[in-house]
C-alpha positions as a Markdown table, in Angstrom:
| # | Residue | x | y | z |
|---|---|---|---|---|
| 1 | Met | 136.3 | 92.9 | 133.7 |
| 2 | Gly | 138.3 | 90.3 | 131.6 |
| 3 | Ile | 138.9 | 90.3 | 127.9 |
| 4 | Val | 136.8 | 86.9 | 127.8 |
| 5 | Thr | 133.9 | 88.7 | 129.5 |
| 6 | Lys | 134.0 | 91.6 | 127.0 |
| 7 | Ala | 134.3 | 89.3 | 124.0 |
| 8 | Gly | 131.3 | 87.4 | 125.3 |
| 9 | Glu | 129.3 | 90.6 | 125.8 |
| 10 | Trp | 130.1 | 91.8 | 122.2 |
| 11 | Ser | 129.4 | 88.4 | 120.6 |
| 12 | Phe | 125.9 | 88.3 | 122.6 |
| 13 | Lys | 125.2 | 91.9 | 121.3 |
| 14 | Ala | 126.1 | 91.0 | 117.8 |
| 15 | Phe | 124.0 | 87.8 | 118.0 |
| 16 | Thr | 121.0 | 89.7 | 119.4 |
| 17 | Ala | 121.4 | 92.4 | 116.6 |
| 18 | Gly | 121.6 | 89.8 | 113.9 |
| 19 | Leu | 118.3 | 88.3 | 115.3 |
| 20 | Gly | 116.7 | 91.6 | 115.1 |
| 21 | Val | 117.7 | 92.3 | 111.5 |
| 22 | Ala | 116.5 | 88.8 | 110.5 |
| 23 | Thr | 113.3 | 89.4 | 112.3 |
| 24 | Ile | 112.6 | 92.8 | 110.5 |
| 25 | Tyr | 113.6 | 91.1 | 107.0 |
| 26 | Leu | 111.3 | 88.1 | 107.5 |
| 27 | Thr | 108.5 | 90.5 | 108.6 |
| 28 | Ala | 109.0 | 92.6 | 105.6 |
| 29 | Ser | 109.3 | 89.7 | 103.1 |
| 30 | Phe | 106.2 | 87.9 | 104.6 |
| 31 | Ser | 104.1 | 91.1 | 104.5 |
| 32 | Phe | 105.3 | 91.5 | 100.8 |
| 33 | Asn | 104.4 | 88.1 | 100.0 |
| 34 | Val | 101.0 | 88.3 | 101.5 |
| 35 | Tyr | 100.3 | 91.4 | 99.6 |
| 36 | Arg | 101.5 | 89.6 | 96.3 |
| 37 | Gly | 99.1 | 86.8 | 97.0 |
| 38 | Leu | 96.2 | 89.0 | 97.6 |
| 39 | Ser | 96.9 | 90.8 | 94.5 |
| 40 | Trp | 97.1 | 87.6 | 92.5 |
| 41 | His | 93.9 | 86.3 | 94.0 |
| 42 | Asn | 92.1 | 89.4 | 93.2 |
| 43 | Ala | 93.3 | 89.4 | 89.7 |
| 44 | Gln | 92.4 | 85.9 | 89.3 |
| 45 | Ser | 88.8 | 86.7 | 90.5 |
| 46 | Lys | 88.5 | 89.6 | 88.2 |
| 47 | Leu | 89.7 | 87.4 | 85.3 |
| 48 | Glu | 87.1 | 84.7 | 86.1 |
| 49 | Leu | 84.3 | 87.3 | 86.4 |
| 50 | Glu | 85.3 | 88.7 | 82.9 |
| 51 | Gln | 85.3 | 85.3 | 81.2 |
| 52 | Thr | 81.8 | 84.3 | 82.8 |
| 53 | Glu | 80.3 | 87.8 | 81.6 |
| 54 | Glu | 81.7 | 87.2 | 77.9 |
| 55 | Gln | 80.3 | 83.5 | 77.5 |
| 56 | Pro | 76.6 | 83.5 | 76.2 |
| 57 | Glu | 74.2 | 81.3 | 78.2 |
């Protein structure tokens, strides 16, 4: 094998490794943001429920 072929193989391996790391990072950050969004929504629902219970009718 020539040097160019080896360089091509290593660059392809580095590229695919980078895609793997990016995929893992994006999956983790997406999951974290979904969790934060659901937590925020739950907190808003509780706050709204407390406010309606405090107001006299």
